[in-house]
Residue, then its C-alpha position, 0 to 999 in steps of 0.5 A: m783600866s780602860d773599856r776602849n783602846d781608842r784614845y789615841d786618835d793619832a795612832d797609826p795601826s799600821a806603823d808596826e806591821a809585824d804585830e799590829t800594835p798601834s804607834i804614834t809619830p815623833d812628830a804626834l809625840a811632839d804636838r802631845l808634849r807642846s800641849g802640855d797633854e797628860l800622858t804617862v810614858l812607860d820606858v822599857r829599856d835598862r835602867d841605866e838607859f832610862e836614867r841617862w835619858h828619857l822623855e819628860g815635859e809638862g803633863v808627862t809622868a815616866v815610869h821605867i818597868p824593864h822590858m824582861k818583866f814584860i817577857q815574864a808577865e806573857a809566860t805568867g799572866g798578869a801584864d795589866d798588874l805592871v802597870a796597875d798603878l799607872e794613869e792611861p793612856i800609857l805611850a811605850v818607849c824603847g831604843r828602837g821601837e820593837a821591845s816597847a810593841h810587845a809590851v804595848s801588845l800585851l798591855r792592849e790584851a788586857g784592856i790597857d789603853a796603850a801605844n808604841l812610839a814609833g822607832g823608839m827614842d832613836a827616832w825621837a832623838d832623830l826628828s827635827v821640825a822646821r817652823e819659819l819665823e815672822t819677821d820684818a828682816p829681808a830674809t826668810v828665817v827658818q828656826y830648826d827645833r830638835p824636840s828631844s833636846g831642846c836645840l834650836a838652830y837657824a837658817i836664813y835664806s835671801d836672794g838665793e844664799a843662806a847662812v845657817i847659825d848654830p847647826l847639828r851635826a845630826f841634821a847636816d844634810r836636812y839643811v843642805d837639801a832644804a837650802d837645795d829645795r829653795n834654790a839656795t846656795i849656803e854661804y856660811a855655817i856659824d857657831t855662835h859659841v864652842h857648844a857644849d851640849h851637842v856636837s856642832g854641824v859647821r864643819a859637816l856643812a862645809e865639807r858637804t857645800d862651799a860654805e864657809a865655817v865661822v866660828p867666833e875668834g875667841a875659839t882659837d884662845r880655847g884650842l881650835a884645831f880645824d881650819a874655820t873663818t874667824i868672824g873677823d876674817a869672815a867679813e873680809h870675804s863678805s860684800a860687806s866691810p866691818a861695821s868697826h875695827a874690832r875683831q868681833d863686835g860689829d863685824e858683818l856677814r853678807v847673806g843675799d839681801a841681808t846682813l848679819t852683824a855680830v854682837a859681842t856677849p861673853g859670860h856663858t863662854t868668853e867667845s860668846l856672839s849673838y848675830r843681830l839681822d834686822d828685828l831678829l837677835f840671834t843669842g845663842d846660849t847668851l839669853f833664852l825665853e826662860g833664862v841665861g846662859r849658865p857661867d860655869l861650862e867653860r872654866g868650871d866652879d872656880g870661874a863660874a863667880d867671874a863669868a857670871r859678872r861678865l854675864h851681867e855686864t853683857v845682859q845691861d850694856r849689850l842686850l837691853e840696849v837692843p829696841d824692845d821689840a827685838i825678837i830674841a831667838p835662842g840657841h835653846y829652849s827647855d820644857a818651861a818655854e812657850p812658843r809665839a803665835d807663829g809656833t817658834y821659841t822666840a820671843r820680844l825683848e820686852t816680854l822677856s825683861d818683864r819676865l825674867a827678874a835676872l835681867s834687872m838684877d844688879e851685879a851681887e844678886f846676878v852672881a848669886h843667882a847665876t851660880n847657886d843650885l845649877p843643873p847637872r852640866p850636860s852629859n859628856h860636856e867636856r868631851i863634846v867641847a873637844v869634838n866641837l874645837g876639832l881636838e877629837d874625831v868621832d863617828g856619826e854613832t859616837a856622836s849622837e850617843l855623846e849629845l843624848g839628854p837635855n841640854n842643861c845650858a840654862v839658869a832659870g830666869 
């Protein structure tokens, strides 16, 4: 037990005015998790909510003690006994920050160093952090980080125009507001592939602006059921001409003075594309800082080996042909990823080539590596794919429920 309740230096005592419970904001929590600080997270939600999704990270110890136990402890005393084995400081969380605030008030009365997550897990899921990349491209590039899931999206701004790559539906309005702040018009909303871990914001952006929804041509073969521009056709609407006659690989999208060039990178899914912008390569779910894309989400276990062989070909013949100093900008990151000096989750290709054994494996070794001991598939992945293809419509609340939890789209390198 601590003698003083002051180890939460960034706590905001007024964040929960109802009971004056000290709280920390989701932004402050994101900073703590990035720094790897030791932290005990006390989750007071119901067991099924905790098991479905809870705070994780390097240095985090997550413990579940339901709120009902604190209600009982208030009547009988002994709230400190509930956490007797827990290391301080303690961060309490619940759905919206109310039940956890009650638990924190009891703990602090007992002299425990505890604080509340302001807004709870709902606020944590709603956090998006924007960071500008250091790049030589004739554009400003912003990485949008959703710390609760590790999802990354990108906005490219050049000469009053913008494109957003792999937008999340949950943050569609924020991309629009950010473009307005920069006096830019969003010309393209682009998906690198049919996502299985989060609900795409491509259609939402197209509805809110005059942006074209751009998806890989192969999405049509997977059952695309909404009006979108496949990447082969998108070049016809831009001021640039396709760099080749191939539909997909080499097609270009012009954004102000910047040019996005499509690179076919199948394997994670059959239609996966990456996009090249000068020294940047936006790799979607093909290449991450910690590994490569898992090959089993589109066709299940039966098709995973074939997909892994195709992914190996992509790695050897496409990605490793990119200049070593190219900056890889992935679609996700995990707790194992370390940000660059500019704070973004990006890395030079040469760094990844040295770090990731998977990039130097032969085909047989790679296939075995990519198909064995995979983590659980993203929650609700089949339904999320259906939503992203336009085969099912869901409201915003349902969409948020579907995508809660880690993305789990990678095979560790």
